[in-house]
The first five atom37 places (N, CA, C, CB, O) and aatype in JSON, in Angstrom:
{
  "aatype": [12, 0, 19, 6, 9, 19, 3, 2, 10, 3, 4, 13, 0, 6, 0, 13, 11, 7, 10, 2, 13, 8, 7, 11, 6, 9, 11, 11, 0, 6, 13, 6, 3, 4, 16, 13, 2, 15, 4, 3, 13, 15, 6, 16, 13, 13, 15, 15, 4, 1, 13, 9, 6, 4, 16, 13, 9, 2, 4, 2, 10, 15, 10, 12, 11, 10, 2, 15, 16, 11, 10, 15, 0, 10, 1, 13, 3, 15, 4, 11, 12, 19, 7, 9, 3, 17, 16, 12, 0, 3, 17, 11, 15, 10, 10, 16, 0, 6, 14, 10, 1, 13, 2, 0, 4, 9, 10, 2, 3, 15, 4, 13, 13, 7, 10, 3, 10, 6, 6, 10, 19, 9, 11, 0, 4, 1, 0, 16, 6, 19, 3, 13, 1],
  "atom_mask": [
    [1, 1, 1, 1, 1],
    [1, 1, 1, 1, 1],
    [1, 1, 1, 1, 1],
    [1, 1, 1, 1, 1],
    [1, 1, 1, 1, 1],
    [1, 1, 1, 1, 1],
    [1, 1, 1, 1, 1],
    [1, 1, 1, 1, 1],
    [1, 1, 1, 1, 1],
    [1, 1, 1, 1, 1],
    [1, 1, 1, 1, 1],
    [1, 1, 1, 1, 1],
    [1, 1, 1, 1, 1],
    [1, 1, 1, 1, 1],
    [1, 1, 1, 1, 1],
    [1, 1, 1, 1, 1],
    [1, 1, 1, 1, 1],
    [1, 1, 1, 0, 1],
    [1, 1, 1, 1, 1],
    [1, 1, 1, 1, 1],
    [1, 1, 1, 1, 1],
    [1, 1, 1, 1, 1],
    [1, 1, 1, 0, 1],
    [1, 1, 1, 1, 1],
    [1, 1, 1, 1, 1],
    [1, 1, 1, 1, 1],
    [1, 1, 1, 1, 1],
    [1, 1, 1, 1, 1],
    [1, 1, 1, 1, 1],
    [1, 1, 1, 1, 1],
    [1, 1, 1, 1, 1],
    [1, 1, 1, 1, 1],
    [1, 1, 1, 1, 1],
    [1, 1, 1, 1, 1],
    [1, 1, 1, 1, 1],
    [1, 1, 1, 1, 1],
    [1, 1, 1, 1, 1],
    [1, 1, 1, 1, 1],
    [1, 1, 1, 1, 1],
    [1, 1, 1, 1, 1],
    [1, 1, 1, 1, 1],
    [1, 1, 1, 1, 1],
    [1, 1, 1, 1, 1],
    [1, 1, 1, 1, 1],
    [1, 1, 1, 1, 1],
    [1, 1, 1, 1, 1],
    [1, 1, 1, 1, 1],
    [1, 1, 1, 1, 1],
    [1, 1, 1, 1, 1],
    [1, 1, 1, 1, 1],
    [1, 1, 1, 1, 1],
    [1, 1, 1, 1, 1],
    [1, 1, 1, 1, 1],
    [1, 1, 1, 1, 1],
    [1, 1, 1, 1, 1],
    [1, 1, 1, 1, 1],
    [1, 1, 1, 1, 1],
    [1, 1, 1, 1, 1],
    [1, 1, 1, 1, 1],
    [1, 1, 1, 1, 1],
    [1, 1, 1, 1, 1],
    [1, 1, 1, 1, 1],
    [1, 1, 1, 1, 1],
    [1, 1, 1, 1, 1],
    [1, 1, 1, 1, 1],
    [1, 1, 1, 1, 1],
    [1, 1, 1, 1, 1],
    [1, 1, 1, 1, 1],
    [1, 1, 1, 1, 1],
    [1, 1, 1, 1, 1],
    [1, 1, 1, 1, 1],
    [1, 1, 1, 1, 1],
    [1, 1, 1, 1, 1],
    [1, 1, 1, 1, 1],
    [1, 1, 1, 1, 1],
    [1, 1, 1, 1, 1],
    [1, 1, 1, 1, 1],
    [1, 1, 1, 1, 1],
    [1, 1, 1, 1, 1],
    [1, 1, 1, 1, 1],
    [1, 1, 1, 1, 1],
    [1, 1, 1, 1, 1],
    [1, 1, 1, 0, 1],
    [1, 1, 1, 1, 1],
    [1, 1, 1, 1, 1],
    [1, 1, 1, 1, 1],
    [1, 1, 1, 1, 1],
    [1, 1, 1, 1, 1],
    [1, 1, 1, 1, 1],
    [1, 1, 1, 1, 1],
    [1, 1, 1, 1, 1],
    [1, 1, 1, 1, 1],
    [1, 1, 1, 1, 1],
    [1, 1, 1, 1, 1],
    [1, 1, 1, 1, 1],
    [1, 1, 1, 1, 1],
    [1, 1, 1, 1, 1],
    [1, 1, 1, 1, 1],
    [1, 1, 1, 1, 1],
    [1, 1, 1, 1, 1],
    [1, 1, 1, 1, 1],
    [1, 1, 1, 1, 1],
    [1, 1, 1, 1, 1],
    [1, 1, 1, 1, 1],
    [1, 1, 1, 1, 1],
    [1, 1, 1, 1, 1],
    [1, 1, 1, 1, 1],
    [1, 1, 1, 1, 1],
    [1, 1, 1, 1, 1],
    [1, 1, 1, 1, 1],
    [1, 1, 1, 1, 1],
    [1, 1, 1, 1, 1],
    [1, 1, 1, 1, 1],
    [1, 1, 1, 0, 1],
    [1, 1, 1, 1, 1],
    [1, 1, 1, 1, 1],
    [1, 1, 1, 1, 1],
    [1, 1, 1, 1, 1],
    [1, 1, 1, 1, 1],
    [1, 1, 1, 1, 1],
    [1, 1, 1, 1, 1],
    [1, 1, 1, 1, 1],
    [1, 1, 1, 1, 1],
    [1, 1, 1, 1, 1],
    [1, 1, 1, 1, 1],
    [1, 1, 1, 1, 1],
    [1, 1, 1, 1, 1],
    [1, 1, 1, 1, 1],
    [1, 1, 1, 1, 1],
    [1, 1, 1, 1, 1],
    [1, 1, 1, 1, 1],
    [1, 1, 1, 1, 1],
    [1, 1, 1, 1, 1]
  ],
  "atom_positions": [
    [[14.51, -67.12, 67.62], [14.95, -66.83, 66.23], [15.68, -65.43, 66.16], [13.69, -66.86, 65.24], [15.2, -64.44, 66.7]],
    [[16.81, -65.43, 65.51], [17.56, -64.2, 65.44], [17.01, -63.23, 64.45], [18.95, -64.48, 65.11], [16.57, -63.64, 63.37]],
    [[17.01, -61.95, 64.77], [16.48, -60.92, 63.95], [17.53, -60.73, 62.78], [16.23, -59.57, 64.79], [18.73, -60.67, 63.03]],
    [[17.05, -60.65, 61.55], [17.89, -60.39, 60.41], [18.02, -58.95, 60.09], [17.38, -61.1, 59.24], [17.0, -58.26, 59.98]],
    [[19.24, -58.44, 59.93], [19.31, -56.98, 59.58], [19.15, -56.77, 58.14], [20.61, -56.37, 60.02], [19.91, -57.25, 57.3]],
    [[18.09, -56.0, 57.86], [17.64, -55.79, 56.49], [17.26, -54.28, 56.38], [16.41, -56.75, 56.11], [17.12, -53.63, 57.42]],
    [[17.11, -53.75, 55.2], [16.63, -52.33, 55.02], [15.3, -52.16, 55.68], [16.51, -51.95, 53.51], [14.48, -53.08, 55.71]],
    [[15.1, -50.97, 56.22], [13.86, -50.52, 56.89], [13.54, -51.27, 58.2], [12.69, -50.68, 55.94], [12.42, -51.21, 58.69]],
    [[14.48, -51.94, 58.74], [14.27, -52.65, 59.95], [14.15, -51.7, 61.07], [15.34, -53.63, 60.21], [14.9, -50.72, 61.13]],
    [[13.18, -51.96, 62.02], [12.95, -51.24, 63.27], [13.23, -52.23, 64.39], [11.48, -50.66, 63.37], [12.5, -53.21, 64.55]],
    [[14.25, -51.99, 65.15], [14.77, -53.01, 66.09], [14.94, -52.31, 67.45], [16.16, -53.65, 65.57], [15.5, -51.22, 67.56]],
    [[14.44, -53.01, 68.48], [14.5, -52.47, 69.85], [15.08, -53.59, 70.81], [13.04, -51.99, 70.34], [14.6, -54.73, 70.81]],
    [[16.04, -53.24, 71.56], [16.62, -54.18, 72.61], [16.97, -55.44, 72.16], [15.75, -54.38, 73.69], [16.71, -56.42, 72.87]],
    [[17.56, -55.57, 71.01], [18.02, -56.89, 70.42], [19.52, -57.09, 70.65], [17.72, -56.96, 68.86], [20.27, -56.11, 70.69]],
    [[19.96, -58.31, 70.8], [21.38, -58.6, 70.92], [21.81, -59.32, 69.7], [21.7, -59.41, 72.16], [21.21, -60.32, 69.32]],
    [[22.91, -58.81, 69.02], [23.4, -59.43, 67.79], [24.77, -59.94, 68.15], [23.42, -58.43, 66.55], [25.53, -59.23, 68.81]],
    [[25.13, -61.17, 67.72], [26.47, -61.7, 67.98], [26.98, -62.4, 66.69], [26.45, -62.71, 69.2], [26.26, -63.13, 66.01]],
    [[28.29, -62.09, 66.42], [28.97, -62.74, 65.34], [28.46, -62.53, 63.9], [0.0, 0.0, 0.0], [28.66, -63.36, 63.02]],
    [[27.77, -61.33, 63.71], [27.3, -61.1, 62.34], [28.51, -60.6, 61.39], [26.11, -60.02, 62.37], [29.44, -59.91, 61.81]],
    [[28.37, -61.0, 60.17], [29.33, -60.6, 59.17], [28.62, -59.7, 58.13], [29.99, -61.85, 58.5], [27.91, -60.24, 57.28]],
    [[28.76, -58.48, 58.15], [28.16, -57.54, 57.27], [29.26, -56.84, 56.45], [27.31, -56.53, 58.07], [29.07, -55.73, 55.94]],
    [[30.36, -57.47, 56.34], [31.52, -56.81, 55.58], [31.07, -56.39, 54.2], [32.76, -57.78, 55.44], [30.65, -57.22, 53.39]],
    [[31.17, -54.99, 53.92], [30.89, -54.46, 52.64], [29.48, -54.45, 52.24], [0.0, 0.0, 0.0], [29.24, -54.22, 51.05]],
    [[28.5, -54.67, 53.06], [27.16, -54.7, 52.71], [26.58, -53.28, 52.89], [26.43, -55.74, 53.54], [27.23, -52.41, 53.46]],
    [[25.33, -53.05, 52.37], [24.65, -51.77, 52.47], [23.29, -51.96, 53.21], [24.43, -51.15, 51.04], [22.48, -52.82, 52.85]],
    [[23.09, -51.13, 54.23], [21.82, -51.08, 55.02], [21.22, -49.75, 54.88], [22.04, -51.39, 56.51], [21.88, -48.74, 55.11]],
    [[19.95, -49.71, 54.5], [19.18, -48.41, 54.35], [18.08, -48.34, 55.28], [18.62, -48.23, 52.96], [17.33, -49.3, 55.42]],
    [[17.91, -47.15, 55.99], [16.81, -46.79, 56.8], [16.42, -47.82, 57.89], [15.68, -46.54, 55.93], [15.25, -48.05, 58.19]],
    [[17.53, -48.46, 58.48], [17.21, -49.36, 59.62], [17.4, -48.55, 60.93], [18.15, -50.68, 59.6], [18.24, -47.65, 60.98]],
    [[16.67, -48.85, 61.93], [16.67, -48.17, 63.24], [17.01, -49.18, 64.32], [15.28, -47.5, 63.54], [16.41, -50.25, 64.37]],
    [[17.96, -48.87, 65.16], [18.38, -49.74, 66.2], [18.35, -48.92, 67.52], [19.8, -50.35, 65.89], [19.07, -47.92, 67.63]],
    [[17.57, -49.3, 68.47], [17.53, -48.59, 69.78], [17.81, -49.62, 70.84], [16.13, -47.86, 70.04], [17.23, -50.71, 70.8]],
    [[18.7, -49.29, 71.81], [19.07, -50.07, 72.91], [19.49, -51.55, 72.53], [17.94, -50.07, 73.87], [19.17, -52.51, 73.23]],
    [[20.23, -51.66, 71.38], [20.71, -52.96, 70.85], [22.16, -53.15, 71.21], [20.53, -53.04, 69.32], [22.89, -52.17, 71.37]],
    [[22.6, -54.36, 71.33], [23.96, -54.71, 71.63], [24.5, -55.55, 70.44], [24.05, -55.49, 73.0], [23.87, -56.52, 70.0]],
    [[25.71, -55.14, 69.94], [26.43, -55.92, 68.85], [27.72, -56.39, 69.46], [26.72, -55.02, 67.51], [28.53, -55.61, 69.96]],
    [[27.88, -57.78, 69.4], [29.02, -58.35, 70.02], [29.77, -59.17, 69.02], [28.64, -59.17, 71.2], [29.16, -60.07, 68.43]],
    [[31.05, -58.93, 68.76], [31.94, -59.65, 67.87], [31.35, -59.6, 66.4], [32.12, -61.17, 68.37], [31.38, -60.62, 65.71]],
    [[30.83, -58.45, 65.93], [30.25, -58.36, 64.64], [31.33, -57.66, 63.72], [28.87, -57.57, 64.7], [32.18, -56.9, 64.18]],
    [[31.21, -57.98, 62.4], [32.14, -57.33, 61.42], [31.22, -56.43, 60.53], [32.99, -58.44, 60.51], [30.42, -56.88, 59.7]],
    [[31.42, -55.17, 60.78], [30.74, -54.11, 60.0], [31.76, -53.33, 59.09], [30.0, -53.1, 60.99], [31.45, -52.24, 58.62]],
    [[32.91, -53.89, 58.87], [33.91, -53.26, 58.1], [33.47, -53.03, 56.67], [35.12, -54.06, 58.14], [32.95, -53.94, 56.02]],
    [[33.67, -51.82, 56.17], [33.22, -51.39, 54.9], [31.74, -51.42, 54.65], [33.86, -52.16, 53.92], [31.28, -51.35, 53.51]],
    [[30.98, -51.53, 55.76], [29.49, -51.53, 55.59], [29.03, -50.07, 55.38], [28.75, -52.18, 56.89], [29.58, -49.12, 55.95]],
    [[28.06, -49.94, 54.59], [27.54, -48.61, 54.19], [26.16, -48.51, 54.82], [27.48, -48.41, 52.58], [25.21, -49.16, 54.37]],
    [[26.05, -47.65, 55.94], [24.73, -47.41, 56.56], [24.24, -46.1, 55.97], [24.79, -47.35, 58.16], [24.94, -45.09, 56.09]],
    [[23.06, -46.07, 55.34], [22.47, -44.94, 54.73], [21.13, -44.6, 55.4], [22.31, -45.19, 53.25], [20.22, -45.42, 55.41]],
    [[21.01, -43.37, 55.95], [19.82, -42.93, 56.61], [19.34, -43.92, 57.74], [18.74, -42.73, 55.57], [18.14, -44.19, 57.87]],
    [[20.23, -44.4, 58.47], [19.9, -45.32, 59.65], [19.93, -44.52, 60.91], [20.92, -46.53, 59.78], [20.34, -43.36, 60.94]],
    [[19.48, -45.2, 61.98], [19.56, -44.65, 63.3], [20.1, -45.58, 64.38], [18.25, -44.2, 63.69], [19.67, -46.73, 64.46]],
    [[21.0, -45.14, 65.18], [21.55, -46.01, 66.24], [21.37, -45.15, 67.54], [23.15, -46.42, 65.95], [22.04, -44.13, 67.7]],
    [[20.51, -45.54, 68.41], [20.28, -44.84, 69.68], [20.54, -45.68, 70.85], [18.9, -44.33, 69.75], [19.93, -46.75, 70.99]],
    [[21.39, -45.27, 71.7], [21.69, -46.01, 72.98], [22.06, -47.46, 72.72], [20.47, -45.97, 73.95], [21.58, -48.37, 73.41]],
    [[22.99, -47.7, 71.64], [23.41, -49.05, 71.34], [24.88, -49.2, 71.87], [23.29, -49.35, 69.76], [25.63, -48.24, 72.07]],
    [[25.19, -50.54, 72.06], [26.6, -50.84, 72.5], [27.24, -51.8, 71.53], [26.65, -51.44, 73.95], [26.62, -52.79, 71.12]],
    [[28.44, -51.53, 71.17], [29.3, -52.37, 70.26], [30.46, -52.87, 71.04], [29.81, -51.58, 69.01], [31.24, -52.11, 71.61]],
    [[30.56, -54.23, 71.05], [31.67, -54.86, 71.88], [32.53, -55.72, 70.91], [31.06, -55.79, 73.1], [31.99, -56.58, 70.22]],
    [[33.83, -55.51, 70.85], [34.72, -56.33, 70.14], [34.26, -56.49, 68.66], [34.83, -57.68, 70.84], [34.31, -57.58, 68.09]],
    [[33.78, -55.31, 68.01], [33.37, -55.3, 66.67], [34.47, -54.65, 65.82], [32.04, -54.59, 66.52], [35.31, -53.88, 66.29]],
    [[34.41, -55.03, 64.51], [35.25, -54.42, 63.46], [34.45, -53.49, 62.68], [35.88, -55.44, 62.55], [33.62, -53.94, 61.89]],
    [[34.65, -52.13, 62.84], [33.87, -51.13, 62.1], [34.63, -50.34, 61.15], [33.23, -50.23, 62.99], [34.18, -49.29, 60.68]],
    [[35.84, -50.84, 60.82], [36.74, -50.14, 60.06], [36.28, -49.8, 58.61], [37.93, -50.9, 60.04], [35.77, -50.67, 57.9]],
    [[36.45, -48.59, 58.19], [35.98, -48.12, 56.92], [34.48, -48.13, 56.69], [36.59, -48.9, 55.91], [33.98, -48.12, 55.56]],
    [[33.79, -48.14, 57.82], [32.29, -48.08, 57.82], [31.83, -46.69, 57.36], [31.71, -48.39, 59.26], [32.44, -45.68, 57.73]],
    [[30.77, -46.63, 56.59], [30.29, -45.35, 56.11], [28.91, -45.04, 56.8], [30.15, -45.38, 54.52], [28.05, -45.91, 56.99]],
    [[28.79, -43.76, 57.15], [27.57, -43.44, 57.92], [26.84, -42.29, 57.24], [27.9, -43.07, 59.4], [26.64, -41.24, 57.83]],
    [[26.43, -42.51, 55.97], [25.77, -41.53, 55.16], [24.41, -41.12, 55.78], [25.58, -42.08, 53.74], [23.5, -41.94, 55.82]],
    [[24.26, -39.89, 56.26], [22.93, -39.42, 56.85], [22.44, -40.28, 57.97], [21.84, -39.37, 55.79], [21.23, -40.37, 58.18]],
    [[23.34, -40.94, 58.71], [22.9, -41.84, 59.8], [23.0, -41.08, 61.12], [23.78, -43.16, 59.85], [23.97, -40.37, 61.4]],
    [[21.94, -41.27, 61.93], [21.84, -40.53, 63.22], [22.5, -41.44, 64.3], [20.28, -40.18, 63.6], [22.25, -42.64, 64.35]],
    [[23.36, -40.84, 65.17], [24.03, -41.54, 66.16], [23.8, -40.87, 67.49], [25.46, -41.65, 65.83], [24.03, -39.66, 67.54]],
    [[23.35, -41.52, 68.66], [23.21, -40.88, 69.89], [23.45, -41.92, 71.03], [21.85, -40.22, 69.97], [22.97, -43.05, 71.01]],
    [[24.17, -41.46, 71.98], [24.46, -42.31, 73.24], [25.01, -43.67, 72.85], [23.14, -42.54, 74.13], [24.55, -44.68, 73.39]],
    [[25.96, -43.77, 71.96], [26.6, -45.09, 71.63], [27.81, -45.36, 72.43], [26.98, -45.16, 70.17], [28.57, -44.46, 72.79]],
    [[28.0, -46.63, 72.71], [29.18, -47.07, 73.53], [29.95, -48.2, 72.62], [28.67, -47.69, 75.06], [29.37, -49.16, 72.12]],
    [[31.24, -47.94, 72.49], [32.13, -48.79, 71.75], [33.14, -49.33, 72.68], [32.78, -48.06, 70.61], [33.88, -48.52, 73.24]],
    [[33.28, -50.66, 72.93], [34.19, -51.3, 73.8], [35.1, -52.31, 72.99], [33.4, -52.0, 74.92], [34.62, -53.28, 72.42]],
    [[36.42, -52.02, 72.99], [37.3, -52.9, 72.32], [37.02, -53.09, 70.8], [37.25, -54.17, 72.99], [37.13, -54.2, 70.28]],
    [[36.69, -52.06, 70.15], [36.33, -52.09, 68.76], [37.43, -51.55, 67.84], [35.07, -51.31, 68.56], [38.14, -50.61, 68.21]],
    [[37.59, -52.14, 66.64], [38.51, -51.63, 65.66], [37.69, -50.75, 64.8], [39.23, -52.74, 64.85], [36.71, -51.2, 64.21]],
    [[38.09, -49.44, 64.7], [37.35, -48.35, 64.0], [38.24, -47.5, 63.13], [36.66, -47.46, 64.99], [38.26, -46.28, 63.28]],
    [[38.98, -48.13, 62.23], [39.97, -47.39, 61.46], [39.35, -46.75, 60.28], [41.09, -48.27, 61.02], [38.48, -47.37, 59.67]],
    [[39.7, -45.59, 59.91], [39.3, -44.88, 58.68], [37.89, -44.5, 58.59], [0.0, 0.0, 0.0], [37.32, -44.56, 57.5]],
    [[37.26, -44.11, 59.66], [35.82, -43.66, 59.7], [35.74, -42.14, 59.62], [35.1, -44.16, 61.03], [36.41, -41.41, 60.35]],
    [[34.85, -41.67, 58.65], [34.58, -40.21, 58.55], [33.27, -40.0, 59.26], [34.52, -39.69, 57.03], [32.2, -40.19, 58.68]],
    [[33.33, -39.59, 60.55], [32.27, -39.36, 61.41], [31.43, -38.2, 60.99], [32.77, -39.17, 62.72], [30.29, -38.03, 61.43]],
    [[32.05, -37.37, 60.09], [31.3, -36.14, 59.69], [30.26, -36.44, 58.7], [32.21, -35.08, 59.12], [29.48, -35.55, 58.38]],
    [[30.18, -37.61, 58.19], [29.14, -37.97, 57.21], [27.81, -38.31, 57.91], [29.6, -39.18, 56.34], [26.77, -38.35, 57.26]],
    [[27.85, -38.56, 59.27], [26.64, -38.92, 59.98], [25.67, -37.71, 60.04], [26.98, -39.41, 61.41], [26.12, -36.61, 59.71]],
    [[24.51, -37.81, 60.39], [23.52, -36.8, 60.52], [23.47, -36.32, 61.94], [22.18, -37.31, 60.07], [22.66, -36.86, 62.7]],
    [[24.24, -35.37, 62.37], [24.35, -34.86, 63.74], [23.42, -33.67, 63.89], [25.82, -34.46, 64.1], [23.1, -33.33, 65.03]],
    [[22.97, -33.01, 62.84], [22.2, -31.77, 63.03], [20.82, -32.07, 63.39], [22.21, -30.91, 61.81], [20.25, -31.26, 64.12]],
    [[20.2, -33.13, 63.0], [18.7, -33.38, 63.26], [18.44, -33.95, 64.61], [18.09, -34.35, 62.22], [17.27, -34.04, 64.99]],
    [[19.46, -34.35, 65.39], [19.26, -34.9, 66.72], [19.02, -33.71, 67.59], [20.47, -35.78, 67.22], [19.8, -32.76, 67.57]],
    [[17.89, -33.75, 68.41], [17.65, -32.72, 69.29], [18.56, -32.75, 70.57], [16.23, -32.77, 69.63], [19.02, -31.71, 71.04]],
    [[18.78, -33.93, 71.09], [19.79, -34.08, 72.2], [20.69, -35.2, 71.84], [19.12, -34.36, 73.62], [20.42, -36.36, 72.15]],
    [[21.73, -34.87, 71.18], [22.76, -35.86, 70.83], [23.59, -36.18, 72.07], [23.68, -35.34, 69.68], [24.36, -35.34, 72.55]],
    [[23.44, -37.3, 72.55], [24.27, -37.71, 73.72], [25.64, -38.13, 73.22], [23.6, -38.89, 74.53], [25.75, -38.5, 72.06]],
    [[26.64, -38.09, 74.01], [28.03, -38.35, 73.58], [28.31, -39.75, 73.14], [28.96, -38.03, 74.66], [27.69, -40.71, 73.6]],
    [[29.25, -39.86, 72.25], [29.76, -41.2, 71.93], [30.88, -41.57, 72.99], [30.34, -41.25, 70.41], [31.63, -40.72, 73.47]],
    [[30.91, -42.84, 73.28], [31.87, -43.27, 74.37], [32.73, -44.43, 73.71], [31.06, -43.79, 75.78], [32.2, -45.43, 73.23]],
    [[34.05, -44.21, 73.72], [35.01, -45.18, 73.16], [35.86, -45.64, 74.34], [35.92, -44.53, 71.99], [36.46, -44.84, 75.05]],
    [[35.89, -46.97, 74.52], [36.8, -47.55, 75.58], [37.59, -48.66, 74.88], [35.98, -48.13, 76.88], [37.04, -49.6, 74.3]],
    [[38.96, -48.47, 74.97], [39.91, -49.5, 74.49], [39.68, -49.76, 72.99], [39.74, -50.83, 75.31], [39.77, -50.91, 72.56]],
    [[39.41, -48.74, 72.19], [39.2, -48.95, 70.78], [40.45, -48.4, 69.95], [37.85, -48.24, 70.34], [41.29, -47.66, 70.47]],
    [[40.52, -48.79, 68.68], [41.5, -48.31, 67.75], [40.73, -47.37, 66.81], [42.24, -49.5, 66.97], [39.87, -47.81, 66.04]],
    [[41.05, -46.06, 66.9], [40.32, -45.06, 66.18], [41.19, -44.42, 65.04], [39.85, -43.99, 67.17], [40.8, -43.39, 64.49]],
    [[42.26, -44.97, 64.7], [43.23, -44.45, 63.77], [42.59, -44.02, 62.44], [44.29, -45.48, 63.51], [41.57, -44.54, 61.98]],
    [[43.27, -43.02, 61.87], [42.87, -42.37, 60.56], [41.4, -42.1, 60.38], [43.3, -43.23, 59.42], [40.83, -42.42, 59.35]],
    [[40.79, -41.5, 61.4], [39.34, -41.11, 61.43], [39.29, -39.63, 61.36], [38.58, -41.64, 62.74], [40.29, -38.94, 61.58]],
    [[38.02, -39.12, 61.03], [37.82, -37.72, 60.93], [36.57, -37.32, 61.75], [37.7, -37.31, 59.47], [35.46, -37.8, 61.51]],
    [[36.81, -36.43, 62.69], [35.73, -35.75, 63.48], [35.74, -34.27, 63.22], [35.88, -36.0, 65.01], [35.22, -33.51, 64.04]],
    [[36.32, -33.82, 62.09], [36.48, -32.4, 61.76], [35.16, -31.61, 61.83], [37.07, -32.27, 60.39], [34.19, -31.97, 61.17]],
    [[35.15, -30.58, 62.6], [34.07, -29.68, 62.73], [32.91, -30.07, 63.61], [0.0, 0.0, 0.0], [31.95, -29.3, 63.75]],
    [[32.98, -31.27, 64.23], [31.93, -31.8, 65.09], [32.04, -31.24, 66.5], [32.0, -33.31, 65.12], [33.16, -30.97, 66.94]],
    [[30.97, -31.05, 67.22], [31.01, -30.64, 68.56], [31.35, -31.8, 69.41], [29.74, -30.02, 68.98], [30.51, -32.68, 69.6]],
    [[32.62, -31.87, 69.97], [33.08, -33.05, 70.66], [33.13, -32.76, 72.23], [34.51, -33.48, 70.11], [33.77, -33.5, 72.98]],
    [[32.49, -31.76, 72.63], [32.53, -31.38, 74.0], [32.43, -32.58, 74.99], [31.42, -30.41, 74.25], [33.23, -32.72, 75.92]],
    [[31.46, -33.39, 74.74], [31.24, -34.56, 75.72], [31.64, -35.92, 75.23], [29.79, -34.65, 76.1], [31.24, -36.95, 75.77]],
    [[32.41, -35.91, 74.21], [32.92, -37.17, 73.71], [33.81, -37.85, 74.7], [33.65, -36.96, 72.44], [34.59, -37.15, 75.33]],
    [[33.77, -39.12, 74.89], [34.51, -39.78, 75.87], [35.49, -40.86, 75.16], [33.52, -40.43, 76.89], [35.02, -41.81, 74.54]],
    [[36.76, -40.66, 75.29], [37.71, -41.56, 74.74], [38.66, -41.98, 75.88], [38.48, -40.91, 73.54], [39.38, -41.16, 76.45]],
    [[38.61, -43.39, 76.19], [39.37, -43.82, 77.24], [40.22, -45.02, 76.75], [38.48, -44.15, 78.43], [39.69, -45.93, 76.12]],
    [[41.52, -45.02, 77.05], [42.45, -46.18, 76.71], [42.35, -46.55, 75.23], [42.11, -47.46, 77.58], [42.38, -47.74, 74.92]],
    [[42.24, -45.65, 74.34], [42.12, -45.83, 72.91], [43.49, -45.47, 72.22], [40.95, -44.94, 72.36], [44.33, -44.73, 72.73]],
    [[43.6, -46.04, 71.06], [44.7, -45.64, 70.16], [44.07, -44.76, 69.14], [45.43, -46.88, 69.5], [43.11, -45.18, 68.49]],
    [[44.56, -43.5, 68.95], [43.98, -42.64, 68.0], [45.02, -41.83, 67.29], [42.99, -41.79, 68.64], [45.19, -40.64, 67.59]],
    [[45.76, -42.45, 66.33], [46.77, -41.74, 65.54], [46.18, -41.32, 64.2], [48.03, -42.63, 65.31], [45.32, -41.99, 63.63]],
    [[46.68, -40.14, 63.72], [46.2, -39.54, 62.53], [44.68, -39.32, 62.46], [46.62, -40.35, 61.42], [44.01, -39.59, 61.46]],
    [[44.19, -38.8, 63.59], [42.74, -38.51, 63.68], [42.57, -37.03, 63.7], [42.08, -39.14, 64.95], [43.34, -36.33, 64.35]],
    [[41.58, -36.52, 63.01], [41.3, -35.1, 62.83], [40.26, -34.7, 63.79], [40.88, -34.77, 61.42], [39.08, -34.96, 63.56]],
    [[40.66, -34.07, 64.91], [39.75, -33.63, 65.94], [39.43, -32.1, 65.84], [40.36, -33.97, 67.32], [38.77, -31.53, 66.7]],
    [[39.95, -31.46, 64.73], [39.78, -29.98, 64.66], [38.26, -29.64, 64.71], [40.45, -29.4, 63.3], [37.89, -28.47, 64.67]]
  ]
}
């Protein structure tokens, strides 16, 4: 039986495939060591969520909102990620924030302004109109 993504979910080592969460809102859900394959999270609003050591493959995350959401050791492969303001995530409360890794993604029109990007990994991506200051 597939796990349903709902508010306050605590999820470990689950695989999600083909989910459509376009425009939905998810609050206080936690995902650790999860894989998301071919999922649509475009315009999804994540509020006070946690994503730790998760992998996103061939997902649409365009215009996703990350209000007070914690991110650590995430990997994105072949994802469309246009128009994301990464500064809205909760970076300060993570004791050891592992780098984000982007491989063959579209990162256009995104904002990383003011974030510590020392270990950020971006390979074979398209990143036009992105603020890395």
